[in-house]
VOGUNU-936474 format. One record per residue: y, x, z of N, C-alpha, C, CB in turn; residue in three letters; residue number from 1. Coordinates in nm, 2 decimals. Glycine has a CB too. Layout:
BEGIN
> Y | X | Z | Y | X | Z | Y | X | Z | Y | X | Z | ALA | NUM $
...
This chain:
BEGIN
> 1.13 | -1.66 | -0.90 | 1.23 | -1.56 | -0.83 | 1.35 | -1.56 | -0.90 | 1.17 | -1.41 | -0.81 | UNK | 1 $
> 1.43 | -1.54 | -0.81 | 1.61 | -1.56 | -0.90 | 1.63 | -1.41 | -0.91 | 1.78 | -1.64 | -0.79 | UNK | 2 $
> 1.76 | -1.38 | -0.95 | 1.78 | -1.25 | -0.98 | 1.80 | -1.16 | -0.87 | 1.88 | -1.24 | -1.05 | UNK | 3 $
> 1.80 | -1.03 | -0.87 | 1.80 | -0.92 | -0.76 | 1.67 | -0.96 | -0.71 | 1.93 | -0.92 | -0.65 | UNK | 4 $
> 1.56 | -0.97 | -0.75 | 1.46 | -0.96 | -0.68 | 1.43 | -1.04 | -0.55 | 1.46 | -0.84 | -0.67 | UNK | 5 $
> 1.51 | -1.14 | -0.55 | 1.49 | -1.27 | -0.44 | 1.44 | -1.41 | -0.48 | 1.64 | -1.30 | -0.38 | UNK | 6 $
> 1.32 | -1.44 | -0.37 | 1.28 | -1.57 | -0.40 | 1.36 | -1.68 | -0.36 | 1.14 | -1.60 | -0.36 | UNK | 7 $
> 1.30 | -1.79 | -0.38 | 1.39 | -1.90 | -0.37 | 1.47 | -1.94 | -0.23 | 1.31 | -2.01 | -0.42 | UNK | 8 $
> 1.40 | -1.86 | -0.12 | 1.46 | -1.89 | -0.01 | 1.54 | -1.76 | 0.03 | 1.36 | -1.93 | 0.10 | UNK | 9 $
> 1.59 | -1.68 | -0.08 | 1.71 | -1.57 | -0.06 | 1.62 | -1.45 | 0.01 | 1.85 | -1.63 | 0.05 | UNK | 10 $
> 1.50 | -1.42 | -0.01 | 1.45 | -1.30 | 0.06 | 1.42 | -1.22 | -0.03 | 1.34 | -1.32 | 0.14 | UNK | 11 $
> 1.45 | -1.09 | -0.04 | 1.42 | -1.01 | -0.14 | 1.28 | -0.97 | -0.14 | 1.50 | -0.89 | -0.12 | UNK | 12 $
> 1.25 | -0.88 | -0.25 | 1.08 | -0.86 | -0.25 | 1.05 | -0.74 | -0.14 | 1.02 | -0.80 | -0.42 | UNK | 13 $
> 1.16 | -0.65 | -0.13 | 1.10 | -0.56 | -0.03 | 1.09 | -0.62 | 0.11 | 1.19 | -0.43 | -0.02 | UNK | 14 $
> 1.19 | -0.71 | 0.15 | 1.18 | -0.77 | 0.28 | 1.05 | -0.85 | 0.30 | 1.28 | -0.86 | 0.29 | UNK | 15 $
> 1.02 | -0.93 | 0.21 | 0.91 | -1.00 | 0.21 | 0.78 | -0.92 | 0.20 | 0.92 | -1.09 | 0.10 | UNK | 16 $
> 0.76 | -0.83 | 0.13 | 0.64 | -0.72 | 0.15 | 0.66 | -0.66 | 0.29 | 0.65 | -0.58 | 0.04 | UNK | 17 $
> 0.76 | -0.62 | 0.35 | 0.77 | -0.55 | 0.45 | 0.72 | -0.62 | 0.57 | 0.89 | -0.50 | 0.47 | UNK | 18 $
> 0.77 | -0.76 | 0.57 | 0.70 | -0.87 | 0.64 | 0.55 | -0.91 | 0.64 | 0.76 | -0.97 | 0.60 | UNK | 19 $
> 0.48 | -0.85 | 0.53 | 0.34 | -0.90 | 0.51 | 0.27 | -0.77 | 0.54 | 0.31 | -0.96 | 0.34 | UNK | 20 $
> 0.29 | -0.67 | 0.59 | 0.24 | -0.55 | 0.62 | 0.17 | -0.58 | 0.74 | 0.34 | -0.44 | 0.64 | UNK | 21 $
> 0.06 | -0.51 | 0.74 | -0.02 | -0.50 | 0.87 | -0.11 | -0.39 | 0.89 | -0.11 | -0.61 | 0.89 | UNK | 22 $
> -0.17 | -0.36 | 1.00 | -0.22 | -0.27 | 1.03 | -0.40 | -0.30 | 1.01 | -0.17 | -0.23 | 1.16 | UNK | 23 $
> -0.46 | -0.22 | 0.93 | -0.61 | -0.26 | 0.93 | -0.70 | -0.14 | 0.95 | -0.65 | -0.33 | 0.80 | UNK | 24 $
> -0.83 | -0.17 | 0.96 | -0.92 | -0.05 | 1.01 | -0.99 | -0.02 | 0.88 | -1.03 | -0.10 | 1.14 | UNK | 25 $
> -1.05 | 0.10 | 0.88 | -1.16 | 0.10 | 0.78 | -1.27 | 0.02 | 0.78 | -1.21 | 0.22 | 0.78 | UNK | 26 $
> -1.31 | -0.02 | 0.89 | -1.42 | -0.13 | 0.88 | -1.37 | -0.24 | 0.82 | -1.48 | -0.18 | 1.00 | UNK | 27 $
> -1.23 | -0.28 | 0.84 | -1.19 | -0.44 | 0.76 | -1.14 | -0.40 | 0.63 | -1.07 | -0.53 | 0.85 | UNK | 28 $
> -1.14 | -0.27 | 0.59 | -1.10 | -0.25 | 0.44 | -1.22 | -0.22 | 0.35 | -1.01 | -0.13 | 0.42 | UNK | 29 $
> -1.34 | -0.20 | 0.41 | -1.46 | -0.17 | 0.33 | -1.48 | -0.25 | 0.23 | -1.57 | -0.18 | 0.40 | UNK | 30 $
> -1.50 | -0.40 | 0.25 | -1.52 | -0.51 | 0.17 | -1.42 | -0.51 | 0.03 | -1.49 | -0.63 | 0.26 | UNK | 31 $
> -1.29 | -0.45 | 0.06 | -1.19 | -0.46 | -0.04 | -1.23 | -0.33 | -0.13 | -1.04 | -0.47 | 0.02 | UNK | 32 $
> -1.26 | -0.24 | -0.07 | -1.32 | -0.11 | -0.13 | -1.45 | -0.15 | -0.21 | -1.37 | -0.01 | -0.01 | UNK | 33 $
> -1.51 | -0.20 | -0.18 | -1.65 | -0.25 | -0.25 | -1.61 | -0.33 | -0.40 | -1.73 | -0.37 | -0.14 | UNK | 34 $
> -1.49 | -0.44 | -0.37 | -1.45 | -0.48 | -0.49 | -1.37 | -0.42 | -0.59 | -1.39 | -0.58 | -0.47 | UNK | 35 $
> -1.35 | -0.27 | -0.55 | -1.23 | -0.19 | -0.63 | -1.11 | -0.22 | -0.64 | -1.25 | -0.18 | -0.76 | UNK | 36 $
> -1.07 | -0.29 | -0.53 | -0.92 | -0.33 | -0.54 | -0.83 | -0.24 | -0.45 | -0.90 | -0.48 | -0.51 | UNK | 37 $
> -0.87 | -0.13 | -0.37 | -0.79 | -0.06 | -0.28 | -0.71 | 0.04 | -0.37 | -0.87 | 0.00 | -0.15 | UNK | 38 $
> -0.59 | 0.06 | -0.34 | -0.49 | 0.15 | -0.40 | -0.45 | 0.24 | -0.27 | -0.36 | 0.07 | -0.47 | UNK | 39 $
> -0.47 | 0.35 | -0.30 | -0.43 | 0.46 | -0.18 | -0.29 | 0.50 | -0.21 | -0.53 | 0.61 | -0.19 | UNK | 40 $
> -0.21 | 0.50 | -0.13 | -0.05 | 0.54 | -0.14 | -0.06 | 0.66 | -0.04 | 0.08 | 0.41 | -0.08 | UNK | 41 $
> -0.02 | 0.78 | -0.11 | 0.00 | 0.89 | -0.04 | 0.13 | 0.89 | 0.07 | 0.01 | 1.00 | -0.14 | UNK | 42 $
> 0.14 | 0.97 | 0.17 | 0.25 | 0.97 | 0.23 | 0.40 | 1.00 | 0.20 | 0.21 | 1.02 | 0.30 | UNK | 43 $
> 0.39 | 1.06 | 0.08 | 0.50 | 1.10 | -0.01 | 0.57 | 0.98 | -0.09 | 0.45 | 1.19 | -0.12 | UNK | 44 $
> 0.50 | 0.87 | -0.05 | 0.55 | 0.75 | -0.13 | 0.55 | 0.64 | -0.04 | 0.47 | 0.72 | -0.25 | UNK | 45 $
> 0.68 | 0.56 | -0.03 | 0.69 | 0.45 | 0.07 | 0.60 | 0.33 | 0.02 | 0.85 | 0.40 | 0.08 | UNK | 46 $
> 0.52 | 0.30 | 0.12 | 0.43 | 0.19 | 0.09 | 0.48 | 0.05 | 0.02 | 0.36 | 0.16 | 0.21 | UNK | 47 $
> 0.59 | 0.00 | 0.08 | 0.67 | -0.10 | 0.03 | 0.72 | -0.09 | -0.12 | 0.79 | -0.10 | 0.12 | UNK | 48 $
> 0.78 | 0.04 | -0.13 | 0.81 | 0.06 | -0.26 | 0.68 | 0.07 | -0.37 | 0.88 | 0.19 | -0.26 | UNK | 49 $
> 0.57 | 0.10 | -0.32 | 0.48 | 0.10 | -0.41 | 0.42 | -0.05 | -0.45 | 0.39 | 0.18 | -0.35 | UNK | 50 $
> 0.43 | -0.12 | -0.33 | 0.39 | -0.25 | -0.37 | 0.49 | -0.33 | -0.45 | 0.34 | -0.33 | -0.26 | UNK | 51 $
> 0.62 | -0.31 | -0.43 | 0.72 | -0.36 | -0.52 | 0.70 | -0.32 | -0.65 | 0.86 | -0.33 | -0.47 | UNK | 52 $
> 0.67 | -0.19 | -0.68 | 0.64 | -0.17 | -0.82 | 0.52 | -0.23 | -0.90 | 0.62 | -0.04 | -0.83 | UNK | 53 $
> 0.43 | -0.23 | -0.82 | 0.30 | -0.31 | -0.85 | 0.37 | -0.46 | -0.88 | 0.17 | -0.31 | -0.71 | UNK | 54 $
> 0.43 | -0.52 | -0.79 | 0.47 | -0.65 | -0.81 | 0.56 | -0.69 | -0.93 | 0.53 | -0.70 | -0.70 | UNK | 55 $
> 0.62 | -0.58 | -0.94 | 0.72 | -0.59 | -1.06 | 0.69 | -0.56 | -1.19 | 0.82 | -0.50 | -1.04 | UNK | 56 $
> 0.53 | -0.51 | -1.20 | 0.50 | -0.44 | -1.33 | 0.57 | -0.34 | -1.37 | 0.51 | -0.52 | -1.43 | UNK | 57 $
> 0.63 | -0.25 | -1.26 | 0.70 | -0.14 | -1.32 | 0.62 | -0.02 | -1.37 | 0.79 | -0.08 | -1.21 | UNK | 58 $
> 0.57 | 0.00 | -1.48 | 0.46 | 0.08 | -1.53 | 0.51 | 0.23 | -1.53 | 0.42 | 0.03 | -1.68 | UNK | 59 $
> 0.64 | 0.24 | -1.58 | 0.69 | 0.39 | -1.56 | 0.69 | 0.44 | -1.42 | 0.84 | 0.40 | -1.61 | UNK | 60 $
> 0.73 | 0.37 | -1.32 | 0.75 | 0.44 | -1.18 | 0.58 | 0.45 | -1.14 | 0.85 | 0.32 | -1.05 | UNK | 61 $
> 0.52 | 0.33 | -1.17 | 0.34 | 0.38 | -1.14 | 0.27 | 0.49 | -1.19 | 0.25 | 0.30 | -1.20 | UNK | 62 $
> 0.32 | 0.50 | -1.31 | 0.27 | 0.61 | -1.39 | 0.29 | 0.74 | -1.32 | 0.34 | 0.61 | -1.53 | UNK | 63 $
> 0.43 | 0.77 | -1.29 | 0.48 | 0.88 | -1.24 | 0.40 | 0.91 | -1.13 | 0.61 | 0.88 | -1.21 | UNK | 64 $
> 0.39 | 0.81 | -1.03 | 0.29 | 0.84 | -0.89 | 0.17 | 0.89 | -0.94 | 0.24 | 0.71 | -0.80 | UNK | 65 $
> 0.10 | 0.80 | -1.02 | -0.05 | 0.82 | -1.05 | -0.04 | 0.98 | -1.11 | -0.11 | 0.69 | -1.18 | UNK | 66 $
> 0.05 | 1.02 | -1.20 | 0.06 | 1.15 | -1.26 | 0.07 | 1.25 | -1.16 | 0.17 | 1.16 | -1.35 | UNK | 67 $
> 0.14 | 1.22 | -1.05 | 0.16 | 1.30 | -0.95 | 0.05 | 1.32 | -0.82 | 0.28 | 1.27 | -0.92 | UNK | 68 $
> -0.05 | 1.23 | -0.87 | -0.14 | 1.21 | -0.75 | -0.10 | 1.14 | -0.64 | -0.17 | 1.32 | -0.71 | UNK | 69 $
> 0.00 | 1.10 | -0.63 | 0.04 | 1.02 | -0.50 | 0.00 | 0.86 | -0.47 | 0.19 | 1.02 | -0.50 | UNK | 70 $
> -0.02 | 0.82 | -0.57 | -0.08 | 0.66 | -0.56 | -0.21 | 0.68 | -0.68 | 0.07 | 0.50 | -0.63 | UNK | 71 $
> -0.31 | 0.61 | -0.61 | -0.44 | 0.63 | -0.69 | -0.54 | 0.52 | -0.64 | -0.51 | 0.78 | -0.66 | UNK | 72 $
> -0.64 | 0.47 | -0.72 | -0.72 | 0.36 | -0.68 | -0.83 | 0.46 | -0.58 | -0.79 | 0.27 | -0.82 | UNK | 73 $
> -0.85 | 0.38 | -0.48 | -0.94 | 0.49 | -0.37 | -1.09 | 0.51 | -0.44 | -0.96 | 0.41 | -0.20 | UNK | 74 $
> -1.10 | 0.63 | -0.43 | -1.22 | 0.69 | -0.45 | -1.34 | 0.68 | -0.39 | -1.21 | 0.80 | -0.45 | UNK | 75 $
> -1.45 | 0.71 | -0.41 | -1.57 | 0.74 | -0.35 | -1.57 | 0.84 | -0.23 | -1.65 | 0.78 | -0.45 | UNK | 76 $
> -1.50 | 0.96 | -0.29 | -1.47 | 1.08 | -0.18 | -1.34 | 1.01 | -0.05 | -1.39 | 1.25 | -0.28 | UNK | 77 $
> -1.28 | 0.92 | -0.10 | -1.18 | 0.86 | 0.00 | -1.25 | 0.78 | 0.10 | -1.08 | 0.78 | -0.07 | UNK | 78 $
> -1.36 | 0.70 | 0.06 | -1.43 | 0.62 | 0.14 | -1.51 | 0.71 | 0.21 | -1.49 | 0.52 | 0.07 | UNK | 79 $
> -1.60 | 0.81 | 0.17 | -1.67 | 0.90 | 0.28 | -1.56 | 0.96 | 0.38 | -1.75 | 1.03 | 0.20 | UNK | 80 $
> -1.47 | 1.01 | 0.32 | -1.39 | 1.05 | 0.44 | -1.33 | 0.96 | 0.53 | -1.30 | 1.13 | 0.39 | UNK | 81 $
> -1.30 | 0.83 | 0.51 | -1.25 | 0.72 | 0.59 | -1.36 | 0.68 | 0.67 | -1.21 | 0.60 | 0.52 | UNK | 82 $
> -1.51 | 0.69 | 0.60 | -1.58 | 0.66 | 0.70 | -1.63 | 0.74 | 0.81 | -1.65 | 0.60 | 0.65 | UNK | 83 $
> -1.59 | 0.87 | 0.78 | -1.62 | 0.98 | 0.87 | -1.53 | 0.97 | 0.99 | -1.60 | 1.10 | 0.80 | UNK | 84 $
> -1.39 | 0.95 | 0.95 | -1.29 | 0.95 | 1.06 | -1.27 | 0.81 | 1.10 | -1.15 | 1.03 | 1.03 | UNK | 85 $
> -1.29 | 0.70 | 1.03 | -1.24 | 0.56 | 1.08 | -1.09 | 0.54 | 1.11 | -1.30 | 0.53 | 1.21 | UNK | 86 $
> -1.01 | 0.60 | 1.02 | -0.85 | 0.59 | 1.04 | -0.80 | 0.43 | 1.01 | -0.75 | 0.71 | 0.92 | UNK | 87 $
> -0.69 | 0.42 | 1.09 | -0.62 | 0.29 | 1.05 | -0.53 | 0.33 | 0.95 | -0.54 | 0.22 | 1.17 | UNK | 88 $
> -0.48 | 0.21 | 0.90 | -0.40 | 0.21 | 0.75 | -0.31 | 0.11 | 0.78 | -0.49 | 0.16 | 0.61 | UNK | 89 $
> -0.17 | 0.11 | 0.71 | -0.07 | 0.04 | 0.68 | -0.15 | -0.03 | 0.56 | 0.06 | 0.13 | 0.67 | UNK | 90 $
> -0.14 | -0.16 | 0.54 | -0.18 | -0.24 | 0.43 | -0.09 | -0.35 | 0.40 | -0.31 | -0.29 | 0.46 | UNK | 91 $
> -0.07 | -0.35 | 0.27 | 0.01 | -0.49 | 0.22 | -0.07 | -0.52 | 0.10 | 0.20 | -0.47 | 0.17 | UNK | 92 $
> -0.06 | -0.65 | 0.06 | -0.16 | -0.72 | -0.07 | -0.06 | -0.74 | -0.16 | -0.24 | -0.86 | -0.04 | UNK | 93 $
> -0.08 | -0.69 | -0.28 | 0.00 | -0.73 | -0.41 | -0.12 | -0.79 | -0.52 | 0.08 | -0.59 | -0.47 | UNK | 94 $
> -0.16 | -0.91 | -0.49 | -0.28 | -0.93 | -0.55 | -0.30 | -0.92 | -0.70 | -0.31 | -1.06 | -0.52 | UNK | 95 $
> -0.37 | -0.86 | -0.74 | -0.53 | -0.85 | -0.66 | -0.55 | -0.72 | -0.59 | -0.65 | -0.87 | -0.77 | UNK | 96 $
> -0.44 | -0.63 | -0.57 | -0.46 | -0.51 | -0.52 | -0.41 | -0.52 | -0.37 | -0.38 | -0.40 | -0.59 | UNK | 97 $
> -0.49 | -0.42 | -0.28 | -0.47 | -0.40 | -0.14 | -0.43 | -0.26 | -0.15 | -0.61 | -0.43 | -0.05 | UNK | 98 $
> -0.29 | -0.24 | -0.12 | -0.25 | -0.11 | -0.11 | -0.26 | -0.05 | 0.02 | -0.13 | -0.09 | -0.15 | UNK | 99 $
> -0.29 | 0.06 | 0.08 | -0.32 | 0.13 | 0.17 | -0.26 | 0.25 | 0.21 | -0.42 | 0.14 | 0.17 | UNK | 100 $
> -0.20 | 0.30 | 0.32 | -0.13 | 0.43 | 0.36 | -0.18 | 0.49 | 0.48 | 0.02 | 0.40 | 0.38 | UNK | 101 $
> -0.27 | 0.59 | 0.49 | -0.34 | 0.62 | 0.64 | -0.23 | 0.64 | 0.74 | -0.44 | 0.76 | 0.65 | UNK | 102 $
> -0.23 | 0.57 | 0.86 | -0.14 | 0.56 | 0.96 | -0.17 | 0.71 | 1.03 | -0.17 | 0.41 | 1.05 | UNK | 103 $
> -0.08 | 0.79 | 1.06 | -0.12 | 0.89 | 1.12 | -0.17 | 0.89 | 1.28 | -0.03 | 0.96 | 1.10 | UNK | 104 $
> -0.27 | 0.97 | 1.32 | -0.34 | 0.94 | 1.45 | -0.23 | 0.92 | 1.55 | -0.44 | 1.05 | 1.50 | UNK | 105 $
> -0.24 | 0.83 | 1.64 | -0.16 | 0.83 | 1.75 | -0.03 | 0.74 | 1.72 | -0.14 | 0.98 | 1.78 | UNK | 106 $
> 0.00 | 0.68 | 1.61 | 0.12 | 0.64 | 1.56 | 0.14 | 0.49 | 1.63 | 0.11 | 0.64 | 1.39 | UNK | 107 $
> 0.26 | 0.47 | 1.68 | 0.28 | 0.33 | 1.75 | 0.39 | 0.27 | 1.68 | 0.31 | 0.33 | 1.91 | UNK | 108 $
> 0.45 | 0.31 | 1.54 | 0.56 | 0.23 | 1.48 | 0.48 | 0.09 | 1.47 | 0.62 | 0.30 | 1.33 | UNK | 109 $
> 0.61 | 0.00 | 1.46 | 0.55 | -0.15 | 1.41 | 0.57 | -0.19 | 1.29 | 0.61 | -0.27 | 1.47 | UNK | 110 $
> 0.63 | -0.10 | 1.23 | 0.65 | -0.12 | 1.05 | 0.62 | 0.01 | 0.99 | 0.83 | -0.16 | 0.99 | UNK | 111 $
> 0.57 | 0.02 | 0.88 | 0.54 | 0.14 | 0.80 | 0.66 | 0.23 | 0.77 | 0.49 | 0.10 | 0.67 | UNK | 112 $
> 0.64 | 0.35 | 0.80 | 0.76 | 0.47 | 0.78 | 0.82 | 0.45 | 0.67 | 0.71 | 0.62 | 0.77 | UNK | 113 $
> 0.95 | 0.47 | 0.65 | 1.04 | 0.45 | 0.53 | 1.03 | 0.60 | 0.47 | 1.21 | 0.40 | 0.56 | UNK | 114 $
> 0.98 | 0.62 | 0.33 | 1.01 | 0.76 | 0.27 | 1.12 | 0.76 | 0.23 | 0.93 | 0.81 | 0.17 | UNK | 115 $
> 1.21 | 0.86 | 0.22 | 1.33 | 0.88 | 0.14 | 1.33 | 1.01 | 0.07 | 1.44 | 0.86 | 0.22 | UNK | 116 $
């Protein structure tokens, strides 16, 4: 990486992560949950910002979100809820983590919403 969070192609981290997002169903996410690598990102936090914080190892920002309960490792309670409702998620991978944010029912946007 070069200065200002750009890779060798000149693409900044946020742009790269945004391009790597996808919609995933709970059925597709179960295997990642079983591996213990799913991170739940609440609607109060921008999914791309959360992925960037993990990629940059920004422990101060991450800890603040954990303390607020807006970012957490997916729990068994989450899994039971998601199994019952079968929601879709915005998903982005920051290895080894799979970050997910539940999509509102009926959402049609082609990229994750930006939280300001």
